[in-house]
C-alpha positions as CSV (number, residue, x, y, z in Angstrom):
1,M,-24.7,10.3,6.7
2,S,-27.3,8.9,3.9
3,A,-29.3,5.7,5.0
4,Q,-27.5,4.2,1.4
5,C,-23.9,4.9,2.6
6,E,-24.8,3.7,6.4
7,A,-25.7,0.6,4.6
8,M,-22.6,0.5,3.1
9,V,-20.2,0.9,5.8
10,K,-22.0,-1.5,7.9
11,Q,-21.6,-4.2,5.4
12,A,-18.0,-3.6,4.9
13,A,-17.5,-3.6,8.6
14,Q,-19.0,-7.4,8.8
15,A,-17.6,-8.7,5.6
16,P,-15.4,-11.9,5.6
17,M,-11.7,-11.7,4.8
18,S,-11.6,-13.2,1.4
19,L,-9.5,-16.3,0.4
20,F,-6.9,-14.0,-1.4
21,E,-6.7,-11.4,1.4
22,R,-6.0,-14.1,3.9
23,Y,-3.3,-16.1,2.1
24,L,-1.5,-13.0,0.2
25,T,1.8,-14.2,1.2
26,V,1.1,-17.8,-0.3
27,W,0.0,-15.9,-3.9
28,V,3.3,-13.4,-3.7
29,L,5.4,-16.9,-3.0
30,L,4.0,-18.9,-5.7
31,C,4.6,-15.4,-8.4
32,I,8.1,-15.7,-7.0
33,V,8.6,-19.2,-8.2
34,A,6.4,-19.1,-11.3
35,G,8.0,-15.6,-12.6
36,I,11.8,-17.0,-11.8
37,A,10.8,-20.0,-13.9
38,L,9.2,-18.5,-16.7
39,G,12.3,-15.7,-17.1
40,Q,15.0,-18.2,-17.0
41,G,12.6,-20.6,-19.3
42,L,11.4,-17.6,-21.9
43,P,13.9,-14.9,-21.3
44,S,13.3,-13.2,-24.7
45,A,9.9,-13.5,-24.1
46,F,10.1,-10.8,-21.4
47,Q,13.0,-8.6,-22.8
48,M,9.7,-8.4,-25.7
49,I,7.4,-7.4,-22.9
50,G,9.6,-4.9,-21.1
51,K,10.4,-3.1,-24.2
52,M,6.4,-2.2,-24.6
53,E,7.4,1.6,-23.7
54,V,5.5,4.6,-24.4
55,A,6.9,7.7,-22.8
56,R,9.0,5.2,-20.8
57,V,5.0,3.9,-19.1
58,N,5.3,0.0,-19.6
59,L,2.2,-0.5,-21.4
60,P,1.5,-4.3,-20.3
61,V,1.9,-3.0,-16.5
62,G,0.2,0.1,-16.9
63,V,-3.2,-1.8,-18.0
64,L,-2.5,-3.9,-15.0
65,I,-1.6,-1.1,-12.7
66,W,-5.0,0.4,-13.9
67,V,-6.9,-2.7,-13.6
68,M,-5.4,-3.2,-10.0
69,I,-5.8,0.3,-8.3
70,I,-9.3,1.6,-10.1
71,P,-11.6,-1.1,-8.4
72,M,-9.9,-0.4,-4.8
73,L,-10.4,3.4,-6.0
74,V,-14.4,2.9,-6.2
75,K,-14.6,1.8,-2.8
76,V,-13.6,5.1,-1.4
77,D,-16.5,7.4,-0.4
78,F,-15.0,10.7,-0.8
79,G,-18.3,12.0,0.4
80,A,-17.2,10.8,4.0
81,L,-14.7,13.6,4.5
82,H,-17.1,15.7,6.4
83,Q,-17.0,12.9,8.9
84,V,-13.2,13.5,9.9
85,K,-14.2,16.2,12.2
86,Q,-16.2,13.7,14.6
87,H,-12.9,12.1,15.8
88,W,-10.4,15.0,15.1
89,R,-7.8,14.0,17.6
90,G,-7.9,9.9,15.9
91,I,-7.8,11.9,12.2
92,G,-4.5,13.5,13.5
93,V,-3.0,11.3,14.9
94,T,-3.4,9.4,11.1
95,L,-2.2,12.4,9.3
96,F,0.7,12.9,11.9
97,V,2.0,9.6,11.4
98,N,1.2,9.2,7.8
99,W,2.5,11.8,6.3
100,A,4.9,13.4,9.1
101,V,6.9,10.5,10.2
102,K,6.4,7.3,8.3
103,P,8.1,8.4,5.0
104,F,11.1,10.0,7.0
105,S,11.8,7.0,9.3
106,M,11.3,4.7,6.2
107,A,14.0,7.2,4.8
108,L,16.3,6.5,7.6
109,L,15.8,2.9,7.9
110,A,16.7,2.4,4.4
111,W,20.1,4.4,5.2
112,V,21.0,2.6,8.2
113,F,20.3,-0.8,6.6
114,V,20.6,-0.9,2.6
115,R,23.6,1.9,2.6
116,Q,25.2,0.8,5.8
117,V,24.3,-2.9,7.6
118,F,23.6,-4.6,5.2
119,A,25.7,-2.8,2.1
120,P,28.4,-5.3,2.1
121,Y,25.8,-8.2,1.2
122,L,23.6,-6.4,-1.5
123,P,24.6,-5.5,-4.9
124,A,26.4,-2.4,-4.9
125,A,24.8,-0.9,-8.0
126,Q,21.2,-1.5,-6.7
127,L,21.9,0.3,-3.4
128,D,20.1,3.2,-4.4
129,S,17.2,1.7,-6.0
130,Y,16.6,-0.7,-3.0
131,V,16.4,3.1,-0.9
132,A,14.3,4.5,-3.3
133,G,11.7,1.7,-3.3
134,L,11.5,1.9,-0.1
135,I,10.6,5.2,0.0
136,L,8.0,5.1,-2.3
137,L,6.0,1.8,-0.1
138,A,6.6,4.5,2.9
139,A,5.1,7.1,0.9
140,A,2.0,5.7,-0.5
141,P,-0.7,5.2,2.7
142,C,-2.8,2.1,2.7
143,T,-6.3,2.2,1.1
144,A,-7.9,-1.0,0.3
145,M,-6.8,-3.3,2.7
146,V,-6.8,-1.4,5.7
147,F,-10.8,-1.8,5.8
148,V,-9.8,-5.7,6.3
149,W,-7.3,-5.0,9.3
150,S,-9.6,-2.6,11.1
151,R,-12.7,-5.0,10.5
152,L,-10.0,-7.4,12.3
153,S,-9.8,-5.5,15.5
154,D,-13.3,-4.0,15.8
155,G,-12.3,-0.7,14.4
156,D,-14.9,1.8,14.0
157,P,-16.3,1.7,9.9
158,V,-17.4,5.2,9.6
159,F,-14.0,6.9,10.6
160,T,-11.9,4.0,8.7
161,L,-13.8,5.3,5.4
162,S,-13.4,9.1,6.5
163,Q,-9.6,8.7,7.2
164,V,-8.6,6.5,4.2
165,A,-10.6,9.1,2.0
166,L,-8.6,11.9,3.3
167,N,-5.4,9.9,3.3
168,D,-6.4,9.4,-0.3
169,S,-7.1,13.0,-1.2
170,I,-4.0,14.1,0.3
171,M,-1.9,11.3,-1.6
172,V,-3.2,13.1,-4.7
173,F,-1.2,16.4,-4.0
174,A,1.4,15.0,-1.9
175,F,3.2,11.7,-2.9
176,A,5.1,13.6,-5.9
177,P,6.5,16.1,-3.2
178,I,7.6,13.7,-0.4
179,V,9.2,11.4,-3.0
180,G,11.1,13.5,-4.7
181,L,12.1,15.3,-1.4
182,L,13.3,12.2,0.3
183,L,15.0,10.3,-2.8
184,G,16.9,14.2,-3.3
185,I,17.8,13.8,0.5
186,S,19.2,9.9,-0.2
187,A,21.2,11.9,-3.4
188,I,18.9,9.3,-5.7
189,S,18.0,11.5,-9.4
190,V,14.5,10.9,-10.6
191,P,13.3,13.3,-13.4
192,W,10.4,15.2,-11.8
193,D,8.7,14.7,-15.1
194,T,8.5,10.7,-14.8
195,L,7.5,11.0,-11.5
196,L,4.8,13.4,-12.3
197,T,3.6,11.3,-14.7
198,S,3.4,8.1,-12.7
199,V,1.6,10.1,-10.2
200,L,-1.3,11.5,-13.1
201,L,-1.4,7.6,-14.7
202,Y,-1.5,5.9,-10.9
203,I,-3.1,8.2,-8.9
204,V,-5.0,11.4,-10.1
205,I,-6.6,9.4,-13.4
206,P,-7.9,6.3,-11.7
207,V,-9.4,8.4,-8.4
208,I,-11.3,10.4,-11.1
209,L,-12.5,7.2,-13.4
210,A,-13.4,5.6,-10.0
211,Q,-15.6,7.7,-8.8
212,L,-17.1,8.2,-11.9
213,W,-17.7,4.8,-11.9
214,R,-18.9,4.7,-8.1
215,R,-21.2,7.1,-8.9
216,A,-23.0,5.0,-12.2
217,L,-23.3,2.0,-10.3
218,L,-24.6,3.4,-7.3
219,R,-27.6,5.1,-9.2
220,N,-28.4,1.6,-9.5
221,G,-28.6,1.0,-5.9
222,T,-26.4,-0.9,-3.3
223,A,-27.5,-4.1,-4.3
224,A,-26.0,-3.2,-7.9
225,F,-22.6,-1.4,-6.7
226,D,-21.8,-4.8,-4.2
227,A,-22.5,-6.9,-7.4
228,A,-20.2,-5.3,-9.4
229,M,-17.6,-5.1,-7.0
230,H,-17.9,-9.2,-6.1
231,A,-17.8,-9.2,-9.9
232,I,-14.6,-7.3,-10.4
233,G,-12.5,-8.1,-7.4
234,P,-10.8,-11.7,-8.9
235,V,-10.1,-9.3,-12.3
236,S,-8.1,-7.0,-9.6
237,I,-6.7,-10.3,-7.9
238,G,-5.7,-11.4,-11.2
239,A,-4.2,-8.3,-12.5
240,L,-1.5,-8.1,-9.2
241,L,-0.6,-11.9,-9.3
242,V,0.4,-11.4,-13.0
243,T,2.3,-8.2,-12.7
244,L,4.1,-9.8,-9.9
245,V,4.8,-13.1,-12.5
246,L,6.2,-10.2,-15.2
247,L,8.5,-8.5,-12.2
248,F,10.0,-11.3,-10.8
249,A,10.7,-13.0,-14.4
250,F,12.8,-9.4,-14.5
251,Q,14.5,-10.1,-11.1
252,G,15.0,-13.8,-11.1
253,E,18.7,-13.7,-12.0
254,A,19.4,-11.3,-9.2
255,I,17.6,-13.4,-6.4
256,L,18.8,-16.4,-7.9
257,K,22.3,-15.3,-7.3
258,Q,21.7,-13.5,-3.9
259,P,18.7,-15.6,-2.6
260,L,18.6,-13.5,0.9
261,V,18.1,-10.2,-0.2
262,I,14.4,-10.5,0.0
263,A,15.0,-11.2,3.8
264,M,17.6,-8.4,4.1
265,L,14.8,-5.8,2.5
266,A,12.3,-7.1,4.7
267,V,14.4,-5.8,7.9
268,P,13.6,-2.3,7.5
269,I,9.7,-2.4,6.1
270,L,9.2,-5.0,9.8
271,I,10.3,-2.1,12.0
272,Q,8.3,0.4,10.5
273,V,5.5,-1.3,10.8
274,F,5.9,-1.9,14.4
275,F,7.4,1.2,15.0
276,N,4.5,3.5,13.1
277,S,1.6,1.4,14.6
278,G,2.5,1.3,17.9
279,L,3.4,5.0,18.0
280,A,0.1,5.7,16.3
281,Y,-1.5,3.2,18.7
282,W,0.1,5.1,21.6
283,L,-0.6,8.8,20.5
284,N,-4.1,7.8,20.6
285,R,-4.5,6.5,23.9
286,R,-2.9,9.9,25.0
287,V,-5.3,12.0,23.4
288,G,-8.0,10.6,24.6
289,E,-9.7,8.3,21.4
290,K,-11.7,5.0,21.7
291,H,-9.9,1.6,21.1
292,S,-12.5,1.4,17.9
293,I,-10.9,4.6,16.8
294,A,-7.0,3.9,17.7
295,C,-7.2,0.5,15.9
296,P,-7.9,1.8,12.4
297,S,-5.7,4.8,12.9
298,A,-2.7,2.7,13.9
299,L,-3.5,0.1,11.0
300,I,-3.1,2.7,8.2
301,G,0.0,3.7,10.0
302,A,1.4,0.4,9.1
303,S,0.2,-0.9,5.8
304,N,0.9,0.3,2.2
305,F,-0.8,1.5,-1.0
306,F,1.5,-1.2,-2.1
307,E,-0.1,-1.5,-5.7
308,L,0.4,2.6,-6.3
309,A,4.3,2.1,-5.0
310,V,5.1,-1.0,-7.4
311,A,3.7,0.9,-10.4
312,A,5.8,4.0,-9.6
313,A,8.8,1.8,-9.1
314,I,8.7,0.0,-12.4
315,S,7.6,3.4,-14.6
316,L,10.4,5.6,-12.5
317,F,13.3,2.5,-12.3
318,G,12.2,-0.4,-14.6
319,F,10.9,-4.4,-14.2
320,D,14.3,-5.4,-13.2
321,S,15.4,-2.4,-10.4
322,G,16.2,-3.0,-6.9
323,A,13.3,-0.6,-6.4
324,A,10.9,-2.7,-7.9
325,L,11.6,-5.4,-5.9
326,A,11.8,-3.4,-2.4
327,T,8.1,-2.4,-3.4
328,V,6.9,-6.7,-3.9
329,V,9.1,-7.2,-0.8
330,G,5.8,-4.8,1.4
331,V,3.5,-6.7,-0.8
332,L,5.2,-10.6,0.6
333,I,4.9,-9.4,4.1
334,E,2.2,-7.4,4.3
335,V,-0.6,-9.8,5.5
336,P,1.1,-12.1,8.4
337,V,3.1,-8.8,9.8
338,M,-0.3,-6.4,9.7
339,L,-2.1,-9.7,11.5
340,L,0.3,-9.5,14.0
341,V,-0.6,-6.0,14.4
342,V,-4.3,-6.9,14.7
343,R,-3.5,-9.6,17.2
344,A,-1.3,-7.0,19.1
345,V,-4.0,-4.3,19.4
346,N,-6.9,-6.8,20.3
347,A,-4.9,-8.6,23.1
348,S,-3.9,-4.9,24.3
349,K,-7.4,-3.8,24.5
350,P,-7.9,-3.9,28.4
351,W,-4.5,-2.0,28.5
352,Y,-5.7,0.6,26.2
353,E,-9.2,1.1,28.0
354,R,-7.5,1.1,31.7
355,R,-6.7,4.5,31.7
356,G,-10.0,5.7,31.2
357,A,-9.6,7.0,27.5
358,T,-12.8,9.0,26.4
359,A,-14.1,9.8,22.7
């Protein structure tokens, strides 16, 4: 690893949790209130925004999603891919949980809770859409926030960077096939051209643009890179919050009629978080990885790239869909539930190391 890359990794490992990251749940709750109020007070304005589409892509949301996603992808160093061999067992666990377990376990949980347990209490017309949203959420592994969770659990920053780079590389090719497969198994019809367009717009193009921007910034040194990331951080956050306000403006009527729908959608997400993080944590211990590797491996398997999930849900099913609402529930509970997971892996470190796991 170059000295420049080492300095960036070290700084990322030491950076404090931002105000936005710490209180993400509070901001989302405020967006729910603001969005519902605005949607009820200015319905014609939001209907006009909803109609601003080209090829089924909402233009305002498309711009907002790019502003959200690209700064996060700029932080990802795909040059770190060669580092995966240093902890191949931990990487193997990460890939197994993220791609062979997580999307499929969520599809099962969505079927159990949305189509069975809670079906009598949810709007029948939205059941398939809720399932689709949960699948989209699980098929997008975490990109940016996993650095925060790894830092809070004293995770190995180099391993965290390399597994994020590898996951994002796989996501470019695997997101659409996995989503298409699971939606097909769930008997949910989705136009493949729309799904592939979403992947192109919200994964492929942002990755390319982000990496070109990253290279341009790094040519001026790490100080220029860090200054740029600091400057665009609030803009990215603002775009996320505006998107959530728009979404809840369209969802307001449904939420007011059935306010418990968010709590019901949270149940399968919570179960998935604890199941996948626990599975990855245990598997790393079984294969003999260090605690500093097991933590980020477990945490990336539990959290989601919710910005991508929200974008894909809106593109595929629309602002007022159950799919869009389901993905936003993931945003709502992300911070408190992941902080619980961080606390659990930190508290269990003596148990983890008692077996004498080796690197």
